[in-house]
Rosetta silent file (secondary structure, phi, psi, omega in degrees, C-alpha in Angstrom):
SEQUENCE: MYLIDTNIFLEVLLGQERTEECKEILNKVLEGEITAFVTSFSLHSIAVIMEKLKDLNTYQMFLETISDFRGIVLYSPNIHDKIEICKIAKQESLNFDDAFQYYTAKKFGLTIISFDKHFDSKAIKRIEPRDIF
SCORE:     score description
SCORE:     0.000 S_00000001
   1 L     0.000  162.383 -171.500  122.604  160.198  172.450 S_00000001
   2 E  -128.825  162.519  168.466  121.553  156.665  173.195 S_00000001
   3 E  -121.126  124.295  178.946  122.445  153.024  172.667 S_00000001
   4 E   -90.764  119.158  179.556  119.488  150.737  172.061 S_00000001
   5 L   -73.479  155.886 -178.745  119.985  147.371  173.735 S_00000001
   6 H   -52.650  -39.786 -174.456  119.015  144.177  171.956 S_00000001
   7 H   -65.714  -21.086  177.802  116.057  143.554  174.262 S_00000001
   8 H   -69.927  -44.757  177.237  114.280  146.712  173.060 S_00000001
   9 H   -65.692  -42.625 -179.086  114.182  145.438  169.486 S_00000001
  10 H   -64.337  -33.756  177.852  113.217  141.938  170.602 S_00000001
  11 H   -55.696  -42.547 -179.770  110.345  143.318  172.652 S_00000001
  12 H   -75.755  -48.039 -176.429  108.814  144.606  169.408 S_00000001
  13 H   -61.294  -33.348 -177.689  109.787  141.690  167.163 S_00000001
  14 L   -97.760    2.552  177.225  108.364  139.147  169.589 S_00000001
  15 L    60.675   44.233 -176.459  105.250  141.181  170.466 S_00000001
  16 L   -84.978 -177.234 -170.340  105.974  141.193  174.171 S_00000001
  17 L   -54.547  -37.460 -174.205  104.340  143.133  177.009 S_00000001
  18 L  -106.844   28.079 -178.495  106.092  146.484  176.488 S_00000001
  19 H   -54.388  -48.839 -175.147  105.972  146.530  172.681 S_00000001
  20 H   -62.151  -41.540  177.605  104.112  149.843  172.386 S_00000001
  21 H   -59.717  -42.668  179.974  106.554  151.639  174.674 S_00000001
  22 H   -70.134  -38.813  178.180  109.458  150.360  172.580 S_00000001
  23 H   -60.096  -37.964 -179.588  107.746  151.265  169.311 S_00000001
  24 H   -60.425  -46.173 -178.841  107.399  154.861  170.507 S_00000001
  25 H   -69.065  -39.839  178.986  111.120  155.240  171.062 S_00000001
  26 H   -64.716  -34.365  176.015  111.974  153.447  167.823 S_00000001
  27 H   -65.283  -34.084  176.210  109.651  155.780  165.922 S_00000001
  28 H   -65.422  -36.190  176.709  111.597  158.738  167.339 S_00000001
  29 H   -71.758  -41.485  177.946  114.784  157.181  165.963 S_00000001
  30 H   -55.404  -46.236 -177.109  113.055  156.454  162.645 S_00000001
  31 L   -79.295   -8.436 -179.423  112.058  160.101  162.295 S_00000001
  32 L    81.278   13.489  177.806  115.487  161.333  163.389 S_00000001
  33 L   -68.754  -30.991  173.837  114.089  163.050  166.491 S_00000001
  34 L  -134.294  155.034  176.967  116.747  161.261  168.515 S_00000001
  35 L  -103.793  133.563 -179.209  120.031  159.619  167.582 S_00000001
  36 E  -140.397  136.772  174.378  120.657  156.083  168.784 S_00000001
  37 E   -85.116  149.583  167.563  123.471  153.619  168.275 S_00000001
  38 E  -134.632  138.211 -177.923  122.869  149.937  167.625 S_00000001
  39 E   -90.121  152.770  175.736  125.722  147.472  167.716 S_00000001
  40 H   -60.647  -30.621  179.077  126.516  144.915  165.070 S_00000001
  41 H   -67.651  -37.549  176.176  126.421  142.354  167.878 S_00000001
  42 H   -59.865  -45.934 -179.729  122.800  143.262  168.651 S_00000001
  43 H   -62.511  -39.201  177.706  121.868  142.704  165.028 S_00000001
  44 H   -66.138  -43.364 -179.551  123.681  139.370  165.047 S_00000001
  45 H   -61.814  -41.298  178.186  122.026  138.299  168.320 S_00000001
  46 H   -64.093  -39.597  177.770  118.600  139.128  166.932 S_00000001
  47 H   -60.052  -44.113 -179.335  119.385  137.075  163.810 S_00000001
  48 H   -62.051  -43.915 -179.397  120.308  134.061  165.934 S_00000001
  49 H   -65.631  -45.867 -178.971  117.083  134.322  167.946 S_00000001
  50 H   -66.628  -33.043  176.575  114.894  134.799  164.878 S_00000001
  51 H   -66.591  -41.267  176.833  116.595  131.876  163.144 S_00000001
  52 H   -60.600  -33.219  178.410  115.865  129.656  166.155 S_00000001
  53 L   -83.928    2.417 -179.015  112.247  130.748  165.851 S_00000001
  54 L    56.373   46.300 -177.528  112.420  129.898  162.124 S_00000001
  55 L  -136.876   54.195  177.651  111.478  133.475  161.263 S_00000001
  56 H   -68.833  -21.069  175.755  114.270  134.944  159.160 S_00000001
  57 H   -62.379  -43.296  177.684  111.632  136.695  157.036 S_00000001
  58 H   -64.919  -39.369  177.875  110.767  138.895  160.008 S_00000001
  59 H   -62.274  -43.648  178.605  114.459  139.498  160.631 S_00000001
  60 H   -61.478  -43.699  178.103  114.958  140.557  157.023 S_00000001
  61 H   -63.735  -37.773  176.761  111.998  142.958  157.255 S_00000001
  62 H   -59.288  -48.587  179.408  113.438  144.288  160.527 S_00000001
  63 H   -61.654  -43.029  178.949  116.787  145.014  158.827 S_00000001
  64 H   -62.228  -37.887  179.888  115.063  146.653  155.875 S_00000001
  65 H   -68.066  -50.327 -175.856  113.055  148.809  158.263 S_00000001
  66 H   -72.150  -18.118  176.363  115.911  149.986  160.457 S_00000001
  67 L   -66.036  -18.777  178.368  118.051  150.715  157.402 S_00000001
  68 L   -94.752   -2.647 -179.495  115.639  153.611  156.794 S_00000001
  69 L   -65.678  125.132 -179.037  115.914  155.014  160.338 S_00000001
  70 L   -71.947  -30.146 -173.935  117.205  158.585  160.100 S_00000001
  71 L  -102.552   17.795 -175.804  118.610  158.632  163.622 S_00000001
  72 E   -99.578  141.228  175.489  120.398  155.282  163.736 S_00000001
  73 E  -124.778  121.175  177.982  124.141  154.762  163.941 S_00000001
  74 E   -90.371  126.306  178.531  125.491  151.244  163.447 S_00000001
  75 E  -111.800  122.246  174.816  128.619  150.522  165.457 S_00000001
  76 L  -119.964  119.190 -176.386  130.918  147.656  164.476 S_00000001
  77 L   -75.939  156.186  172.527  134.048  147.327  166.606 S_00000001
  78 L   -88.773 -178.661 -175.559  137.509  146.633  165.298 S_00000001
  79 H   -63.171  -36.098  179.480  139.699  143.831  166.650 S_00000001
  80 H   -67.840  -37.126  175.407  141.225  146.064  169.355 S_00000001
  81 H   -62.477  -41.410 -178.664  137.754  147.021  170.569 S_00000001
  82 H   -65.676  -33.953  175.740  136.846  143.334  170.816 S_00000001
  83 H   -63.602  -43.861  178.421  139.919  142.689  172.946 S_00000001
  84 H   -64.147  -37.617  177.955  138.768  145.471  175.280 S_00000001
  85 H   -61.868  -41.562  176.825  135.264  144.005  175.334 S_00000001
  86 H   -60.965  -42.546  179.129  136.719  140.670  176.491 S_00000001
  87 H   -62.810  -44.251  179.649  138.602  142.451  179.270 S_00000001
  88 H   -63.628  -40.085  178.687  135.463  144.290  180.355 S_00000001
  89 H   -56.334  -43.122  179.968  133.451  141.063  180.369 S_00000001
  90 H   -72.588  -45.576 -176.559  135.913  139.598  182.857 S_00000001
  91 H   -66.734  -38.463 -174.272  136.388  142.757  184.944 S_00000001
  92 L   -99.462    3.149 -177.874  132.701  143.631  185.189 S_00000001
  93 L    53.738   51.499  178.806  131.387  140.045  185.367 S_00000001
  94 L  -117.510  151.729  171.488  129.279  140.519  182.244 S_00000001
  95 L   -73.179  168.166 -173.962  128.535  138.137  179.409 S_00000001
  96 H   -60.067  -41.693 -179.699  130.032  139.120  176.059 S_00000001
  97 H   -58.033  -50.385 -179.061  126.787  140.614  174.761 S_00000001
  98 H   -69.012  -35.471  177.148  126.376  142.916  177.762 S_00000001
  99 H   -64.249  -36.943  177.181  130.080  143.766  177.808 S_00000001
 100 H   -61.428  -47.506  179.878  129.768  144.781  174.143 S_00000001
 101 H   -64.344  -45.264 -179.923  126.876  147.106  174.959 S_00000001
 102 H   -59.454  -48.415  179.521  128.637  148.473  178.034 S_00000001
 103 H   -58.222  -46.457 -178.390  131.863  149.120  176.104 S_00000001
 104 H   -63.298  -44.576  179.322  130.007  150.909  173.315 S_00000001
 105 H   -61.136  -43.579  179.590  128.046  153.093  175.736 S_00000001
 106 H   -67.364  -43.956 -176.209  131.235  154.058  177.593 S_00000001
 107 H   -59.565  -39.500 -175.365  133.270  154.654  174.433 S_00000001
 108 H  -106.102    4.350  179.761  130.763  157.088  172.968 S_00000001
 109 L    65.372   42.428 -175.241  129.306  158.506  176.193 S_00000001
 110 L   -98.755  151.888  168.185  125.869  157.038  175.508 S_00000001
 111 E   -91.166  131.604 -178.311  122.919  156.352  177.750 S_00000001
 112 E   -90.729  131.313  174.399  121.743  152.780  177.249 S_00000001
 113 E   -95.980  111.962 -172.688  118.063  152.127  176.649 S_00000001
 114 L  -158.550  156.094  171.148  117.516  148.697  178.137 S_00000001
 115 L   -93.569   -6.250 -177.786  115.336  146.612  180.403 S_00000001
 116 L   -78.239  105.536 -176.587  118.455  144.959  181.884 S_00000001
 117 H   -71.641  -16.727  179.915  118.754  146.345  185.405 S_00000001
 118 H   -65.626  -16.242  173.869  122.234  144.885  185.942 S_00000001
 119 H   -70.204  -19.765 -177.297  123.572  147.872  183.975 S_00000001
 120 H   -62.316  -26.126 -178.804  122.402  150.069  186.875 S_00000001
 121 H   -92.301    9.707 -177.321  125.417  149.055  188.957 S_00000001
 122 L  -107.506  173.466 -175.739  127.846  149.965  186.172 S_00000001
 123 L   -84.792   35.268  173.887  129.542  153.200  185.132 S_00000001
 124 L  -134.044  159.940  177.388  126.945  153.979  182.459 S_00000001
 125 L   -93.164  134.803  176.483  123.455  155.406  182.666 S_00000001
 126 E  -118.783  135.420  172.671  120.548  153.092  181.876 S_00000001
 127 E  -131.868  164.710  173.780  117.014  154.185  181.139 S_00000001
 128 L  -102.696  161.017 -177.070  113.925  152.411  179.894 S_00000001
 129 H   -52.602  -39.908 -178.042  112.006  153.596  176.819 S_00000001
 130 H   -64.578  -19.959 -179.105  109.276  155.191  178.945 S_00000001
 131 H   -73.540  -13.969 -177.570  111.894  157.395  180.651 S_00000001
 132 H   -84.592  -26.117 -174.718  112.466  159.349  177.426 S_00000001
 133 L   -76.781    0.000    0.000  108.895  160.634  177.079 S_00000001
């Protein structure tokens, strides 16, 4: 199983260079061919970015779309998890967003799908979308 990092969704939403590669993996999650976690923090981070871009309509369509994904698991931590995330942020020298992703991947034994190479030096496995094909 996988954890989809925020940057994979943003790649598609913002029409960036590797959009098609990301769409392929997201379509596999949509069809239920693979199971992937997404964190509540990722969804919140995307909302903040889309609001700054004055494009909450796209964010709403994004939420409506992923709500139909057969292979998606939404993870929202409890207060004790958030305390652990803070500890990890300090111990691993990660910002809160990355510590959240790292914690979730470790907790559930997930491989993180991300373009962020700084995860490579951590105790989780990171792959890019193209590595799944």
